[in-house]
C-alpha positions, 0 to 999 in steps of 0.5 A: 458553673453550677447546677441549680437543684430546687427542692434540694431538701426534699425527697427526690431533690436530695437524692439528685443533688447527692448524685450530681455531687458524687459525679463531681458537679458543683450544686446550688440547692434551694429550698424554703424548708416549709412545714408541709411535713417535718422540717427536721427531716429536710434538715437531716437530708441537707446534713448528708449533703453538707460534707461535699465541698461543691454544695451550697445551700440557699434557704429561700422561696423560689415563688418569691422572684426577688428573693430567688434572683437576689440569692442567685445573682452571683452564681453562674448556672449551667443547668437547672433541675427544678424538683421543688413543688408543693406536693400531695394530691389530697392536700391540694383540696385543702390548701389550693393557694399553696399550689398556685404559689409554688407550682405555678408562680414558682415554675414561671420564676424558674423559667424566667431564671433559666431564660435570663441566665441562658441556661443550657437545659431546664429539667423539671418535675411533672407527675403521673397525676397529669393523666387524671381520669384517663382510663387507657393503660399504660399511660403514654406521654402522647395521651391527652392529659386534659382531665385532671382529677385534682388541683395538684394535677392541674398545676403540674399539667399547667407547668408543662404548658408554660414550659412549652410556651417558653420553648416555643418563644425563647428556644429554651431546651427543657425536659419534663419528667412525669414521675410515678409513685417514687419511694425509697430511703429518705422518702416523704411521710405523707406517702403510702409506704412511709404511712404503712410502715409506721402503722405496722411497726407501731401496731396502729391501724392503717387506712386503705382507700378504695378498699385497697383496690388501687394500683400504682406504678411504684418506682424506686428512688435510685431508678428515678435519679438515674432517669433524671441524670440521663435526661439532664445529659441529653437536652432535646435538640432544636431541630424541628423534630417531633419530641415525646409529648408532641413538641417540635420546639426543644421540649420533651416529656418523658414518663419515669416509672417502673412499668410494673403496676402493683395493687396497694394490697400487694405492696402492703404484703411486702411491708408486712413481710419486711417488718415481720408483723401483720397490718391492722387494716381499715378499708375506706372508700375512694378519696377525692382527687385519687385515681384507680390505677397508674402505669407508665409507658416508658418506651420513649424513656428507654429509647431516648434516655436509655432508662431501664428501671431495675429495682422492684418492690421485693428489693426496694421495700426492705431497703426503705424499711431498713432506712426507716428503722435506722432513722426513727429508731423503731 
């Protein structure tokens, strides 16, 4: 049997698929290779996975139920790691229907797939964005999350509620993971670290929103992957116990963050140090859909999953920049 990884050509999906293959799992990856950012980067990630005999890739859109079910019909699935989504807070303002299709319709299609195939566990990606305008720090999975600041955040919170309904109705074991600002090698070009690095190395101005006064709980990709695998190996019990996030069905929610919020200006200083160059900075106001600060309360993740992030920015930023230089030739 295989583990299905959706978004396998994406940043986190690629790394999770690689880790599963490295520990001997058979993995089926699915991705539609859309052009939200360069498909060439997605294909380059897939090329890194192609050397594993246990890896099979399907180019398909999981928001298309017929295509999804047809492509996977002959494949028995032990579990699903659903990491595919339309990402990006700001892009959701410009292209809302893409988020409804990928993040809502797509999530229901994956739920139906897990239900009808009798999968033992569905682990899915949520986001720190669900906390929205919450001003209480750090963010706890037991906090209310009903004031999203963007459509992207609203779709991810809706996914959590859809998953809760399937856990209640069908006793489908599920774990939702709220990721906090993931960065590292093979990252996304729309994320701050990539944009800052690209600007600094090429001597171009970079934009700091809210005049650089925002804070993010930057979390290195290796720590995120460790958390995903730990969650996958520990499906929530269907024993009536109260799980993190408030469910008594077999459905748990966890924060995966670094528990170490950092100002954007401080992160930029790490980029400047690793690049050996000073940034040219344009200070801009807050953008619609953004929040001032994120900070993960990971007490439940530590307790239940043994999650213990270990890579800080001083180590993680140079690793990314070394990879970026090699990938781009800059």
